[in-house]
N, C-alpha and C positions, 0 to 999 in steps of 0.2 A: 082129766082122764091119763088113768096114768098107763108108760108099759104092761103091755101085757109078755110076761116072757114059760117058757117050758119048764117043766120043774130039773130035764136031767140039765140046764144053766143054771138056775140057782142054784141046784147043789155043787157043781165042777167049783162057781162060784165062791159058795160059802166054802170047800176045800179048799181053795187056794188060801183066803181069806184070809184061813184059821190054821193053817200051814205057815206060809210066809203073813203075818200082822206088818211087818215093819217094811216091806220091801213096797208097797204098795202105794200109793199118794192121792192125789184128791185130781190130780192129772192125766188125762184118759188117756195123751197121745205117748208120756211116762209108763202106763203104766202096760199100754201096749209092745215099747219095749223093753221093760222089765218079763213079760211072760211068754214071750218066744224063745225065750234060748230054758225052760221053767215044761213047754209044753204042746205036740204040736198040735193043731188043731184038722177034718179035714174040712171044711172051707173060710174062708176071709168069716163071711158075713157070721157064722156062731164065732168065731171067734172076737170078732166086737162086740157081744152080744153079751159073752160070759166077758168080757173085757169091761162093760158099760158097767153090769153088772159087782161087778166087781169094785169097781168106783163109787158104783152107789155105793156100797158097804159101808166104804172108807169113813165118808162124807155121813152118813148115818151111824157112823161110831166115835164119830172126833167128843170130845171134852164140849160141854154149854159153855165155858167159861169164856171165849174165844170172841161172843161176839159183844158179853162185855169191858170184859178187857181193850176191846176196838175200839164203843162209845165211852169207856171214860181215856184214852185216846181225847180224842173226839173233844170232848168235852175241857180237857189243858185245853189246845192246842186252843181254846175260844176265845 
C-alpha cells in the first residue's frame, strides 16, 4: 500500500517542483538541504512530507531510458 498524503502537501510539493525542476534530486537528504533556504515550515514532519513527495515526483519524472542504458552497460560488461 502506498503513502497517503494530505492534498496540501501534494499541492505545495508540485508547486515547488514546477518552480525549481532542476534543483531537486532523487536523494531525500540532499533535497532537505535544498529546501531549507527556499521555504520555512511550521513543523519538521510537514517539511519531511513535502520533501518526500518532491523526491517522489523527481523519481517519477525521470526519463525511462536510464534502466535501458544500465542494462546495455551490464550486457557489454558480461
